[in-house]
Every structure is written in C-alpha cells, then in structure tokens.
N, C-alpha and C positions, 0 to 999 in steps of 0.2 A: 476312496479317495479322502477317508478321515486318516487312514494310514499316512496315506503322502502328506498332509498336512501336519502330522505330530512330527512324523519325523523333518520336516520342514522348520518346523516352528522349535522344538525341544532338541535340537543338536545340543552336541556336545558347548560347542565355542557360544550358542546362547545360552544355555546355564550356566554358563562362567560368565556370559554379558551381565546377568541378570543379579548375580554375585557381587561382577565388580558397581554395577547399580547402587545397590547397597549399601556397598562401601562410599560412592559417592554422594548417596544420602544422607549418609552420617557425620561426612566432612561440610555437606551445605548446613546441617544440623547445628554443628559445631560453631560457625562461621553466624550464623544470623542469633545464637545464644552471646558472643563475642559484641554485637551490638545491641543487644535487648537481655541484660542478665533473666530477665522474664520468661524466656521463653517455654519454659518447661511448665509455668504455673497452668493450672485447669482454669477454662471458662466456665461461667454459667451460661452460657449463651454461644451457641452456635449457630445460629441461624446466618442466613445472605443477607445481606443488604437488597431490597428491591430495586432493578433496572426502569430507568426512567421512562415509560414507552412514547415518547415526544422525539422530536428531531428539532436540533436548532441550529443546523448547518444550509439550510434551503433559506431562510430568511432573518437568522438572526434573531429570527421570535422562536418560543417555546411554541410548537406544531404538532398534532395528532398527525400519524404519517395520512391518513383519509386526508389531510388538509392541506397537503402540502401539494403547490401546483408544479412538478416535477416528475420525473422518473425516480422514484428515492427507496432506498433498502437501508433497514436496519438490524445490525449484527448484534445480535448480548451476547453477551458473557456464557451462557450457556449452551449459544448455539457453536459458538467458538470451540467451545470443552468439548463437547459433543464430537466432534471431528477429529481430536486431536493431532492438530495440526504441524508441522513443523518450524511454520517460520509466517509473516503477515502477509505477505503474496498468500498463502494458500487459504488463508481465509476467505477470501473475494473469488475461490475457483466455483462457488455453487451461486454467485450473484449471473443471473442472465444479461449478456452483451458485456462481461469482461474475461479476457483473454491474460491466463497468466504466464509470461515469457521468464524463462530461467536462463541467463547466459550462465551460472552457476548456480549451485542448490543453497550458496550464501548468499547470492545476487537475484533476487526475482523482480520484477517489473510490469504493475499490472497494465494492461490495452484496454481503455475504455472507450468503445464506439471509435474503437482503430487508432486512440492515440497512446502515447506513453510517455515516458519520463518526463519531460521540462514541458511538457502539454496536457498535463494533470496535474493538478494542486494537492499538496498531501498538508493538512492541518493537523495539529498534538494540542487537544485540549483550546483549539481556535486559534494558537499560532503558526505561522505561516513556514513551513520547513523548509518548501522550495528556496534555493539560492542560488547567484549570480554563475556558479561553475558548475551546474547541470548542464550536461551534455545532450546534443541529437541524440534521437534511440533511446533504445533500454536504457535505467542508471541503476546503481546498486542500492540506492541510500532506503528503498523500501522497507532493507532487511536491518537498518542497524534502528530497530524498534522492536522492543519486548512484548512479543503476542502475550507475555505472559501475566503483562503488567496494564492490558487492555478491557475496561470497564463495556467498552460501546462501541462498534465501527457505522458510523452515516456512511452513504453513499449517493451521491446527488449528481445523476446524467446530464452534461450540457449546461450546467448552470452559467455557465458565462462568467463574465468579470466583473460583474457593477459589485457581488458583495466582498468579495475577496482579492481582487484586481489580476491581474496577469497570471497567464500558465493555464486558468480553469477551462480550458478548450475541449477535454474530453470530459471530465468528472473532477468533482472536487469530492476526497476522501478525507474525513473530520475523526480522530483516533479520539475516545473518551477515555481517557487511566482510570485507575480506579481512586478513591477517596475512601476518609471514614466513616460517613455516613452521622456524622457526631448530631446532627441536627433531628437525629430518629433514635438516639439514645437518652436513656434517663442512670442520673450518678454516672461514677465512673463506671468506664467499662475496658476490657481488655478481649480481643480475638485474635485469633492467628489460623493460619491455614500451610499445610506443606503439600507440595503437589511431587511426581516424580511421573514419567514416561521414558519408558524402554522399546525400541523399534528391534526387530531380529533381522532384520535385510541388513543393516548397517552398523547396526548395536552403539545405535544411540544414545545417552543417558543426557537428559531434561532435568532436572531440578528447581524447581522454586520456594522461597518459604518467604510469607510476610506477616505484617501482625498492624493490628488496626488496635489504638487507643486512646485515651485521651477523658473529659469530664462531660456528659450528653447535655447539649444545647448549648455547649461553652466553648469547646476546642475541641479536635482531633486531630491523630498524625497514623500516616500510613507511612507503612517501612516494606519494603521487599527486596529482594537480592535472587538471580536467577544465574546459575552456572550449567552451562551447555557441550557437552562433549559430542560433536556430531561426527561418528564415522562416514568410512568410503561407501557410496551405494554399490547395488548390482542389479544389474535385469539378465535376462534368459538369453540375449543375444550379443552382448556385449561382454556379458561376464562383470567381474569387480570394476569398477572405475577409480582406481587406485588415483588418490587426493584430488577425492570430491569430499572431504570430510575438515571440517577444522574446530576450532573451539571457540567458547563464545562466554562472554559474561557480563549482568546489566547487574544496576542497583536504580533503586528509585526513594523518594522520598518528600512526603507532601504535609503541609502542615496547616491546617484550617482554624480559624479562630472567627466568631460571633462577635460582628460592632455592633449591638442590639440586635432585635428583632428582625430585620429585612436585609442586613448587610453582612457583610463575609469577606475576609480578607483569605487568601490565600499566598502561599509560597512554596515552591513545586521544583525538583532537582530530577535529576535523571541522566542516567549514563551507560552507554552501549560499546562494547569492544568487541571489534572482530581479528580475529590472525589466522595470515593462511590461507585467504581463500581463494582458490586458483582457478584461472579462467581455463579448464578443463580440455576443452574442446581446442585450444591453442597449442595444446603440449603434449608431448612422444606419447603422457599417458594416453591420448586418444589413440584407436588401434581403426577406428572410422565403424560405417555400420551398414551394414547391409538388413533391406529390409524388402524382399520382395525386388521388385526394379527399380526400388529407391537407394540409391547410395550416400554414404556422407564420408568426403575422405579422413584421412587420419590429420592430425596437427604437427604440427615440426619445429615449435620452441621445447625448448630442456626445463622451463617454467615461465609462469605468468601467475605471479600472485601477488595479491590484495592484503592490505593491512588498513582497516578500519576503526573509527571513534569519534563517535557524537554524543553531546551532550545538552541539555537543554532547561536551564533555570529560569522561572517567571516569575513573577511578584502581580497577586490581581487583585481590585478591589472590585466588589459591584452588588448590587442590591437596588432594591426601590428608593422612591421620595411619594408618600403620598399628600398629596394636596401643591403640590409643586409643579413646571410647566415641563419638569423632565420626569417621568415617571417611573423607568429604570435606565440605570448605566453599567457598564462594565469597561474597567478600564485595565489594560494590562502592558506590565514593561516586562521585556525578556530577553536573554543574553544565550547566545547556543556559539558553541565552538566545534568543529569539523576536520578531522585532519584523516586526508587521504593519502596513500602511497601504495606506491607500485613498483616492483621489480618484473621485469622481463630478462629472461636468458634466451635470445633466441637462439645463438649457437655458442660454441666457447670462447670468442673473438668477438663477440658481438651483445654487450648489456647494458642495458637503460635500467634508468630509475626517476621517477617522478615523484613531487611529494606535493600537497595544495593544504594550507592551513586557512581556514575562515573563520575569522570572528563574527557574528552578526548582532547587531543593534534592533529589538524592534518594541514599538511601541501602538498597542492598537486600544482606541477609542468607540463602541458603540453605545450611543444613545436611543431611548424608547421615548416616544411621547402621544398621548391622544390629543389627535388633531381634527376638530372636524367630527364628520361622519366615520374618522380612519386612522389609523395605527401608522404613525410616518418614524421609523428608523434608518439612521443617520449617523453619521462620524468620519472618524479620519483611520490611518495606517500609514507606518511608516518603518521600513528597511533599509538597514544598512552592512554591507558585506565590505571588511575587510578584510584583503586576500594575499598572502604571501607563498608564490610558487617558485620550486629549482626542481634541475632535471638535470640528468648528464648520462652521456651515454661512454661508452670504454674506449670511445675512438678520441675521446675529449671534446667533442661537438655537445654545445649547446642544449639541452635536451627539455627544458621546461614547456611543462600543461598548459600552462598559461602565464598572459601577463604579468609578470610581478611588480609586488608593491602597487596593486590594483583598489579600487572603489567603488562601487555600484550602490544607487539610491533608489529606493521606489518607496514613491509618495503616491497616495492617493485619498481623494474623498469622494464619498459615496450617500446617496438618500435612497431610498425605498416607501415606498406608499401602500399602505395596504387597505379595500375599502370594498364594501359592499353594495352600489348604485343599487342594486335589486334584491330581493330576496333569493336565497338561493344562489347568487353570482358573488365572486370573489376577484376583484382585478388589483395586479400588480403592478405597476408600472415601478422601475428604478432608473438609477442614470449615476456614474462613477466618469471621473476626471482621474486621470494618474499620468504621471510624469516620471521618466526613469533616466538614472544620469550615469554615465562609466565613465569611470577617472581611470586611464589604461596606464599602468606603469610601466617597466620596461620589457619588449619584446621585441623578437627581430621579426624585420620585413626586409625582403631581399637580403638577409643575412647582415643587415644592420640595427644596432640596437635604436630602440626610438622608443617616443609613447607620442599620448594623443587621447582625447575625449571627445564624447558625443551626448546626445541627449536626443530623448522622443515625450511625444506625447502627447492623448487620442482622451475623446469623450467617447462613452461605449452608451449603448440603451439597452432594456428590455422591456416586456410587458409579458406578464402571465398571467394566466386566468383559471379558476375554479368553479365548476356548474354542478351542483347539487341534481341530480334530476328524481331523485327520490332516498329515501330512508338509505338505499345499499349500494346505487350509482351515482357516479359520478364522471366527469369530464374536465383534463386539463390538457395545458399548452400552452405554448405560445413562441416568442422571438425573443433570441438571446445573442447578443452583440461578445465576443472574447478578441481580449488584444495582450499580444506576447512580443514585449520591446526584448530585442536581442541583449542576451546576458555576455559577460563576458567570454565564452566558452565558444558563443556563434563570433565575434568578434576576435579572437586571438586564440582560438584553441586548436591545441597541437599533441593530440591522445591516437592511440588505437584503434580502431573500430574492424568491427568483422574478423576474418579470419588471417588480420594481422598489417591491415591497409592504414595509412597514416591519414588523420581526420583534421585537415585546418579549417579556423575560422576565416572568417573574413571578414573585414574593413566597410565593405561595401552593402552588407544584409540589412535589411529593412522589417519594418516590425512585421509580424503573422499578424492576418486580421480573419475571424470567421463570423459565420451568420448560421446559428441556427433556429430550422422551424420543429418545433414538437407537439405532437397530438397523443391524446392516450386515454384510455377508460381505465377506472378501478370498479371494482366489485366484492363489498364486505358484506356478509351473509352470519348468518350463527355458525354455520359449518362451512361453510364456504367462500374465500376467495379468490381473486383473481384481478390480475393487471399484465394489462398493454399496450404497446406507446412504439411508434414510428415517429422517426425523427429523419431529417435532410440538414447537413450542414457545409452552407459555402464557404471555398477555404479559397484565399487570397494571400500570394506573395509566401506560403508557406516554404518555412526554409529547407532544403534539401541537398545533397550533393551533389558535384558535379568531378566525374573524374578528369585530371589534368595529364599532361603528356607524361609527367614523370611517374605516373600511376596513381598519385597520391586521391584524394577528395577534398574536397574545397566545397563550405557550404557557400548555397546560392538564395535569391529567393524563385527560382523558376519555378516552383509547383502552386499550379491554380488549378481547383478542381472541387470535388465535392465526395463527401461520403454520406452514405443513406442505410436506414436497414428498421428492423420491426426487431421487439423484444416481449418476450410474454411467461408469466405465471403462475401458478395454479396452484393452488392449495385445497384439499378438500377431506372433511373428517366425515365419512363413510358411516362409521360406526362408533360407538361411545370409545373404544380401544386404539381405533384404526385412523393414519391419517394418512394419505397419498399427496405428493408435491410432484409437480412435473415442469419445466422451464424450460427453454428454447431460443435462440435467437439468430440472425443472421443479418450480414451486411453485406454491403457493395461499396467501390470507390474507383475512382479517376485523376488523377494527376497528371500534367504537365510537365515535364522534369528533361531535365538537359539529356538523358538516358532514351526519353523516350517523348520528343515532342507531340505525338500525337496522343498519346497519353497510355498509362498504367498502373496500377491499384496503388495503390499507398503500400510501404515497407508491412513486411508482416500483418496483412489484411485476415481478420479472423475467417475461419470458414465458419460454417452452420454449424452451433454447440448446441450441448442443450444435455440435460439430466432427468433424473426422476430418484424418488426415494418411496417406500413404502413404510412407515410407521409403526409399530404395537407395542403400549404399553400395557403391561398386565393390572389385570381389578385388583388383583389379590395379594401382589408382591410388587416391591419397588423397584422395578426391573422394565427397562426398556429395551428393543431389538429395532433395527434400523436396517433392510437391504437398500444398496444405491445403485443405479449406473451411472457412470460420466462417459461422452460421447462425443466426437467431432469427426466431420467428414473431411475427407483428405483438401490437402490446401496445396492447389496444382498450380494456383495463378497467382505467378511469382513475381516482384517490380525487380526490375533489372542488378539493383545493387545486393539483393536477396540472395540471387542465383552468382552472385561471386564471391559468398559467403559462405563457401560451399563444405565447412568446419563445421557450419550451423544448420543449414539447409540442406535435406537430401535433393538430390537428381528427380527430375519429376515432381518435388514436393513433398509435404509433411505427408507423410500414410495416414490414414485415420484410426479410428481406436474407438472400442468400447469398453469400455471396466468395469467389472461388476466386484462392489466390496460391500461387507459385515459388517456391522457397531452393534454394540452393546454396552450399557451402564445399569449398576446392579450398586442399589445403597444399602451395604452393609450394615452400619449404624446410622444414627442419627448423625455420628462425626466422623464416619468411612466410607467414601465413594470409590467402586472402582471399573474401570471401563475399558472394554476392547475392540479393538478395531481389526479387520483380517480383510487388509486392502489387496489389489488388483489380483483377485481369486483364479483366474486363470493362467497369471504369471506372464502377461503379455508384455513384450516390448513397444515402448511409445514412449515419444513426448511432445510437450507442447507444440504449437508453432512458432518458430525464430529460438526455440530453448539452444542452448551447449552442450548437453547430454541430455541422456533419456530418463524418467521415470522411474524409481524404484521397481523390480518384477513382486514376486510375494511378499510380502508384509506384513507380519502383526505386531501390533504395537498394545502395549498395556500401558493403561494411566492408573495410579492412587491418588486418592486427594484425601488429605484428612484437617477436620475444622476443629477449634476450640475456640 
C-alpha cells in the first residue's frame, strides 16, 4: 500500500508540478512586492490575531454560540486551513444538513435544509450578495469569493426573513473577511503571510500573499492577492475529466481607522475573476459514467464555458454611544458589480452567447437600544440592482438571458426584541416589512419586444426562544416566516438548465412563502459538546418548473408542500490528546408540482449524510493528525426534473459513498507551517448528489504557510 501511495504521489508529472508550483509562488511574491515594497522586511511578531468566538449573524447582536436560538455553526480560519479546501462551498461540506452540489468544480452551490441558490442568503461582512438575477436551482456565485480571505464563516439554519429580508428560506451564510486587528496592536506594526497549496490529482496551484500594517489602536490596512491555476481532475472510473480546470485571480483591500475609542470606520474592496469554467457535464468531454447499475449519459455540446467577475466595495461606520438612547450603531454603504458571460457551442451551426452586467447599490442601517428589560435591534436596508443583458444566437435570434435595461429595488424595515421574562429563559420576537419592485426593460413576449413593472410587499414574523436547563444543557427553537419576492430571473429569465433544457421565467409568478418550526438541544461541557435539532418547513407557492409543449421549462407557483429533517453533531475529547467528532443529517420532502400533482420530493433532495473524524494532537511535538470519513447513502428518490437531467443524475439515483481521508499539520517553526491531506484513500469514483462531475480520485494535497 505504501509503495502504491508513493507511486501515485511522486510521479514524474507530480514532481514537475511541484517545481511549477514554486515558480508560481515566486511570481506571486513578486506581484505582492509591487503592491507593498516592504514585503521582504522581517517582522518582530508572527502571532495570528485571535478569532472572535461570538456570532453576529443570528440576531445582529454579538452572541456566544450557546446563546443563539437557532441551529448555528461557526467555522474559523484554523478549521478552514486544516481542510485544505479548494473553494468556499467545500468549507461547508462538514456542516450537518448541508449538501454541496457542484455543477462544475468552479461552480458550487450549497443546499441548506433542501434549499439552494436564491433560496439561501449569502452575506459578506453583513452585505447582501444575492441579487435579482440569481436563477432557480443551483447558482455559480458562491465560487466568486476567495476562501483564502475568509476569517470566519457563520451558518444559521432556517433563519427566515426578519433579520436580512428576502431569500433566507434554507439558511443564511455570512462570510467575515480578514482584518488588520489594529486595535490589538501597539505602535507601528507590519505582518505578512504567504501560502501555497498543490494537489497531485489535478496538479493545481494555489497561492496567496497578504500583509497587515498600520499604527496600533489608530489605523490598519490589510492587503491580499490570490492566484489559482486549477488543473483537470481525474477519477478511477471516468479518468481525466478534460476541461474541468480553470484559472482564477482575486485581490482584496481593507482600511480601518479608529474614530475615538468606541467607533470605527472601514473601507473595503474585493475582486475575483474566473475564466473558462466549463459546464463539463453538457460537453463532449463528458463520456458518461457507469457505476454498477447507475448510468450517467454523455454530454453533447462542443463547449459550454462561463466567465465571471465580481467586486464588492463598501464603507462602514460602527460604534457605541454611551449615555444615549442608541447604544450601538452600524451603517454600511455598498457597491457591487457582477459580470456573468457564457458561450455555448451546441454544434457547428448553433452558437449562443449571453451576458449579464449587474450593478448593486446598497445601504444597511442597524441600531441597538436598551429598552425596558431587554435589547431592541432595529433598522432598515435597501438594495437596488441595475441590469444590462445581451444575448445572441448564430441564427440571428435574440438570446438575452433576461430583460435588458432593468432595475430591481428591495426595501426592508425590521425590529427584534431580545428579553428574559423569567430566569434562564430568553425570548426573541421579530418583525419585518419587505417591499420589492421590478422595472422590466425590454424583453420578448411571444416574439414581441415589450416592457412592464410589478411590485410586492409582505410582513413576516418570527419568535425564538432559548431555555437554559442548567450550566450545560439548553433548549432552543421557534417559528420563523420567510418571504421571497420574484426576481428578474423568475419573471423574464431565458437560461439553459439541466442537460440543455431552456428554462423560462413567467410574469405570473407570485412570492414564495414558508413557515419553519424548529426545536433543538445543546450540551456544552468541559470535554463534550452536542447539538441536535429537528425542523419542519411548510412551503406555500414555491416556484418550480413546468414542462411546456415545446420542451422548455417555464417557472410556476405550482409547488406546495413540506420539508422536514433532523441534524446532530457530537464532539468528545475523551483523552488529553484525542478528540472524536461525528455528525449526521436526514431529511424528507414532498411538493405538489406540475410534473407530479400528487407529490414528489423537492429537487436534489439530500440523502442521509454524515461523517466522523478522529484527531490526535502530539503532547510533545507541534503536530496533529486527523482521520476523517465522509459518507452518504444512495439518493434514489428523484423529482421528475432530476430524472430528465440525465447528464448529472445517474439512472436509479446517485450512488452511496464512503470516503476515508487523512490530514496532518506540523509547525516547523514559529513562522513556518506544513500541512498534508491524503484524500479519497480508496480511490473511489463518486459524486455529490446533483453534481455535474465526479469528485477527484486519490489526491495528495500539500500546503505550506509562512508568516512574518
């Protein structure tokens, strides 16, 4: 077995890849040196800033995890680094109840409690990322965030729409990016970090350089750049999956300044660019996949490539006001720009192009006041999308992906009160008014150019509670309403979905509404922690797809039904140097659709999933080793639309899998850390349910990080 491992890991091609990687790292170092000439200077401090153990996403308050009345998870930077992940969606693969779907390895979309895409809300530093062009089903936009710039990921399940508005049906994910930590420094400071990652399966190279400098307690700057060259992956059944690699570049900047002892001004900008990400499953590069009695059909397009660019710029003022009615405030102005373009070459005479340019202007104001026996959090948020869309086909027909020259406004007013009516019990009721308006520019209605507008509004409510049974045990739960107004894609979309089927919007769709009931329990002891939760979501008017006589799929509000499930996680430090973790989730669903009036599961309904890990930390050496198993049962209960999507979904459903992996880290010195991952040790051929390609076979991943 050792000989087999060495032969796979240290092939001539792999060693050449390592050499290429060091050259790649050298280029990256030179690139950042141009940004900051002092990159070669040494620093007196190599200590990492500590991560805040509190969550802010659940209630816009800084709460300890055990005080959060939701099923919540916090992934810190160390946890993300230890996984040696390829992209942001991969960071969520060990969160119970989250299924990672990958249409391509550059396009990943998490399913949270059965929902994905525009039915989950994505935030970056509290700024709303979802815009009105996000389509029905999995979206590629979660990959437009540099996972190497993340300080902390907060995941809140079934939060509803009170705190952050439309879209938060399945869950809310907030990405908190790195900062300078200037308030914890004294005097002038300068720190830096260089990271390189190489994997042998796809010979991919990932590099990041960042620096933090400033004047302690006064101001600080964070600069970073990441360059990624992803190669084609391979597995034991399909072999080399040509076209699954792509290049990616990202950079980020953050300036923070103290405005007195209790107020901070922040200005941040981040940018990411992806080129030539192939929807591989639709193309001739996909030869099909046979796994026992499960068969995936080959693709037929000559090419189906996506380019994406995304940038976010925001200015924020936040702080406290002692002795005033408003105790704490946070105001954010943001500007986002997203460019999404695709080229489909279906055959030599059918070439289709689509482009979407979105500019989003945002304002978010959150206030906090101590009123009576509790704390009131209240405020407003407003986002406006301005969209240009173009499209063409080789036959001369219009092929724009949605209405051109359109706008979409989303306004919300919210209030939430947190109080303790009796000892050990905390109650948190909340209310939000939402208003959405779509100004539809030119689009084709039965072949005729036209325009229109529409608006919707709603009032949603939630009530959450947490009861502390004793010092270790607590119960939490509540009822949350969610509201999602139709967006521009729902109304006028014209995109390709599945295995090449045209997916059309409809002006007749109405808002989606859900009500989720949740009950959970937590235990937090010195050496043991446990979280278990059950949920039930009622679905009203869920927007789904209906097949027309032409073979296209048109969006409709036919879907009413439910989703329910249970999730559990346990971590146990059973000896000083050993820790065991196990997690699992199961769910079921039923919706009435145009395909199945008597009911069928929601699309890509997650199977029973789980995982376990055993971690050993050396008491004498700066070394840790962790064995992990990732597993899922077969997913044989499919929606009718999944069955039609036969280049992604195998006949008889997605096969089960059990994948063992091994991870390790070694702190060579105060400033140098090495990490190693041996993933898929048994070289299994498998794919995540609903994905467009298989995951890598055996893969050795090497990481090196140096700090100064």
